[in-house]
C-alpha positions in Angstrom: 66.9 44.5 69.6 67.8 46.7 72.6 71.5 46.0 73.2 71.8 45.4 76.4 75.7 47.0 76.8 76.6 50.6 74.6 80.6 51.6 74.8 81.5 55.4 72.4 84.3 57.6 73.0 83.8 59.4 75.6 81.5 62.4 75.5 81.8 66.2 76.0 78.9 68.4 77.7 79.0 71.9 75.7 76.5 73.8 78.0 76.7 73.3 82.1 76.4 75.0 84.6 78.5 74.4 88.1 77.9 76.8 90.3 80.9 77.7 92.7 82.3 77.1 96.1 81.2 74.6 98.5 78.1 74.4 95.9 80.6 74.1 92.8 82.7 71.0 95.2 79.1 69.0 95.2 78.4 68.9 92.2 81.3 68.2 89.4 82.0 64.8 90.8 78.9 64.0 88.6 80.2 65.2 85.2 83.4 64.7 85.6 82.2 60.8 85.9 81.2 61.3 82.4 82.8 63.5 80.3 85.5 64.5 79.5 85.4 68.3 79.4 82.1 70.4 79.7 82.0 74.0 77.9 81.4 76.4 81.7 78.1 78.6 82.0 79.6 82.4 83.7 76.8 83.2 85.3 78.4 83.5 88.7 77.7 86.2 90.9 79.9 88.4 90.5 79.7 86.6 86.5 82.6 85.7 85.2 83.7 88.8 82.1 86.8 88.8 81.9 89.8 86.5 80.6 91.5 86.8 84.1 87.9 85.8 86.0 87.4 83.1 83.8 91.2 81.8 84.4 90.5 81.9 87.8 87.3 79.6 87.6 89.0 77.2 86.0 91.7 77.0 88.3 88.6 76.5 91.6 87.3 73.6 89.3 90.3 72.1 88.9 90.6 72.2 92.5 87.3 70.3 93.2 87.4 67.3 91.4 87.3 64.1 92.9 91.2 62.7 94.0 91.7 61.3 90.1 89.5 63.2 87.3 90.4 64.0 84.3 88.0 66.5 83.5 88.9 69.8 81.8 86.4 72.6 81.9 86.1 74.7 79.1 85.8 78.5 79.8 83.3 81.2 78.3 83.0 85.4 78.9 79.7 86.5 79.8 78.2 89.2 77.3 77.8 92.5 78.9 76.9 96.2 77.0 80.0 97.3 78.6 82.6 93.6 76.9 85.7 95.3 74.6 86.2 95.0 72.1 90.0 94.2 73.0 88.7 91.7 75.6 87.3 89.0 72.5 91.4 89.3 70.7 92.5 88.2 74.6 90.0 85.2 75.2 91.1 84.3 71.0 94.6 84.1 72.4 93.8 82.6 75.7 94.5 78.7 76.5 91.1 79.3 78.6 88.1 80.6 77.5 86.1 79.4 74.0 82.9 81.4 74.1 81.2 83.8 74.7 77.6 83.7 76.1 74.8 85.5 75.5 72.0 86.1 77.7 68.9 88.7 77.3 69.2 90.9 80.8 66.0 88.4 82.8 66.1 85.8 81.0 67.3 83.0 83.3 69.4 82.6 86.1 71.5 85.8 87.9 71.5 87.2 84.1 70.9 90.4 85.3 73.7 91.7 83.7 72.7 90.6 80.0 72.0 92.4 77.3 69.4 94.6 76.4 69.4 95.2 72.9 72.0 93.5 70.8 73.1 96.4 68.9 74.6 97.7 71.5 76.8 95.0 71.1 77.4 94.7 67.5 80.9 95.4 68.0 82.1 92.6 70.7 80.2 90.6 68.1 81.8 91.3 65.2 85.3 91.4 67.1 83.6 87.2 67.3 83.1 87.1 64.2 87.5 88.4 63.2 88.3 86.0 65.4 86.4 82.8 65.1 85.4 82.5 68.4 81.7 81.2 68.8 78.9 83.3 69.8 76.3 81.3 72.7 73.2 82.2 72.2 70.0 81.6 75.1 67.2 82.1 72.5 65.3 83.6 73.9 62.7 87.3 74.2 62.2 88.6 77.2 59.8 91.1 76.2 56.4 90.7 78.9 54.5 90.9 75.7 55.3 88.4 74.2 54.0 84.8 75.8 56.6 82.6 76.9 56.1 79.1 75.2 56.6 81.6 71.8 59.9 83.6 73.2 62.5 81.5 71.1 60.4 81.8 68.0 60.0 85.1 68.6 64.1 85.3 69.3 64.5 83.3 66.2 62.7 86.0 63.6 63.4 89.5 65.7 67.0 89.1 66.5 68.2 85.5 65.2 67.7 85.9 61.2 69.5 89.9 61.6 72.3 88.8 63.4 72.8 86.1 60.7 73.0 88.5 57.4 74.6 91.0 59.8 77.2 88.4 61.0 77.3 85.7 58.0 80.4 83.8 59.5 80.1 84.3 62.7 79.9 81.2 64.5 76.9 80.8 66.6 75.2 78.2 69.1 71.4 78.1 69.9 71.6 77.1 73.6 69.3 74.6 74.3 66.8 74.2 71.8 63.5 74.2 72.7 61.1 73.8 69.3 60.5 72.6 66.0 60.8 76.5 64.7 64.9 76.6 66.0 65.5 72.7 64.6 64.1 74.2 61.6 66.4 76.9 61.5 69.5 75.0 62.3 69.2 72.2 60.5 69.8 74.7 56.9 71.9 77.1 58.4 75.3 76.2 56.8 78.1 75.1 59.0 78.9 77.9 61.2 75.9 77.2 63.0 74.8 74.8 65.4 72.5 74.0 68.6 73.1 72.1 71.7 69.8 69.7 73.2 69.7 69.2 76.7 68.0 65.7 78.0 65.5 67.2 79.6 64.0 68.3 76.8 63.9 65.3 75.0 62.3 63.3 76.8 60.0 65.8 78.5 57.1 68.4 77.5 55.4 70.9 78.9 52.3 68.2 80.9 56.0 66.9 82.7 55.2 70.7 84.6 51.8 69.3 86.0 51.5 65.9 86.3 48.7 66.0 89.6 50.4 69.5 90.6 53.0 72.4 90.2 56.7 70.4 89.3 58.9 73.2 90.2 62.2 71.0 89.6 60.8 70.6 86.1 60.2 74.4 85.7 63.5 75.6 83.3 64.4 78.3 80.9 63.2 78.1 78.3 60.3 76.2 79.4 59.1 72.8 78.7 57.4 73.0 74.8 55.1 71.3 73.7 54.6 67.3 72.3 55.5 68.2 68.5 58.5 70.5 69.5 60.0 67.6 71.8 59.4 65.1 68.5 60.9 67.7 66.3 64.4 67.4 68.3 64.4 63.8 69.3 63.8 63.8 65.5 67.1 66.4 64.7 69.0 64.6 68.1 69.3 61.4 66.4 69.2 62.2 62.7 73.2 62.3 62.3 73.0 66.2 61.0 76.2 67.4 62.7 74.6 70.9 63.6 73.7 69.4 66.7 75.5 67.7 69.8 75.4 67.0 73.6 74.7 70.0 76.3 73.0 69.1 79.5 72.0 72.9 79.9 72.2 70.5 83.4 72.0 73.8 86.4 72.1 72.6 90.8 70.2 74.4 92.4 69.4 74.5 96.3 65.8 72.9 96.9 64.3 75.6 98.9 65.0 78.0 95.9 63.3 75.7 93.8 60.6 74.8 95.9 59.3 78.3 96.6 56.3 81.0 95.9 59.2 82.2 93.0 60.9 79.8 91.8 64.0 78.7 90.0 64.9 77.6 87.1 67.2 74.5 86.3 66.7 71.1 85.8 70.1 69.4 87.9 70.6 66.4 84.6 74.4 65.9 85.4 73.9 62.5 87.6 73.0 60.6 84.7 72.9 62.9 81.5 74.7 60.6 79.6 72.4 57.6 81.0 68.7 59.6 80.6 70.3 60.7 76.5 70.6 56.7 76.1 67.5 56.3 77.1 66.4 58.8 74.4 68.0 57.4 72.0 66.8 54.3 72.3 63.3 55.7 72.7 63.8 56.4 68.8 65.6 53.3 67.8 68.9 55.2 67.3 70.9 54.4 69.8 73.5 53.6 66.9 73.6 57.5 66.7 74.4 58.8 69.9 77.9 58.6 69.9 77.8 60.6 67.2 76.0 63.3 68.5 77.7 62.8 72.0 81.4 62.9 71.3 82.2 63.6 67.9 79.6 67.0 66.2 80.5 69.0 69.7 84.1 68.9 68.7 84.0 68.8 65.5 82.1 72.1 66.1 84.8 73.9 68.1 87.3 72.5 66.4 88.8 70.1 69.0 90.0 66.5 69.2 88.0 64.0 69.7 88.0 62.1 73.3 90.4 59.1 72.3 88.9 57.0 75.7 86.1 55.3 75.6 82.8 55.0 78.1 80.2 51.6 78.3 76.6 52.0 79.2 74.3 48.5 80.2 71.2 48.1 80.1 70.7 47.7 84.4 68.2 49.9 85.7 68.7 52.0 88.9 66.8 54.3 91.2 67.8 57.9 91.5 68.2 59.2 95.2 65.2 61.7 96.3 67.9 63.9 96.6 71.6 65.0 96.7 74.3 67.6 98.5 74.2 71.1 97.7 77.0 73.0 99.6 74.7 73.1 102.9 71.5 72.2 101.0 69.7 69.3 98.9 69.2 69.3 95.2 66.7 67.2 93.8 67.5 65.7 90.8 65.4 65.0 87.9 63.9 61.9 87.7 64.0 62.1 92.3 62.5 58.6 93.5 62.1 57.5 90.0 64.4 54.5 87.6 66.6 55.4 85.1 67.0 51.9 82.4 70.9 53.1 81.3 73.5 52.6 84.2 77.3 53.9 83.8 79.4 50.4 83.3 
């Protein structure tokens, strides 16, 4: 029998987009209500490439929090082909930077400054291995001849396997995995390799892009995959395997930027993130394993203390608003106008 109340250690979000300025102020409250900490993505315009920029961004996030919120942003650096290895030492010695993010150039929102050839940043990656600073990987190739649904699998074959062999002690997180191929690779990897999984990749397959017509608010990068891949992700997420933990990849975009001739990639899920994960774990009949996935595996990998306070969910459905304010526009969230089966107590 499904419980009507679920109480767990307060979780963390290990992959989050908060944007900046008025957009940041519009969305950060949703995350702060559910999570104690979050790994914040650095793909702003311009990108966050130095410790000094990361510390400035952190101050802006803290200044945007709702009154009374207790939330700790964990900052990241954007890896470019011009990143000096010395910046890694500065990051490691800082109190604010916890990882470095790799974007293949052109793979997703604001990734134009990303890396075109991994070998060009080997010196920086060597420094990351030495200083034990995690490398967070957007694991896709961007070659135009590779089918969009195969980009993750090909990235593993072409780049991740050689990277693991060249830097065996490097701490790596394969972000927002979407395929059984990635799940299998990470499950078989040593403890210094991990993966985040989003709620939308646990709940949606690629049919969701075309339900009754094109659904731009279900378009994300990496793109949704076949049902067999969704099922594989759900299996490993709910398995208790410590390689896998929560990372929403919640990505707010103005409605007009999604509903466009060339729309942006990203789902906004921060408004109901923990509730949506509860739905997925309930679907698998493994609600008892949500706490470890959401609250234990991530801090253990990042070598941070687990949170000590608790958060409760109740089996009370609610209707998601059609939109939320986003700076001077609006953002259409996942399940807009529909229901979510769990609520925060």
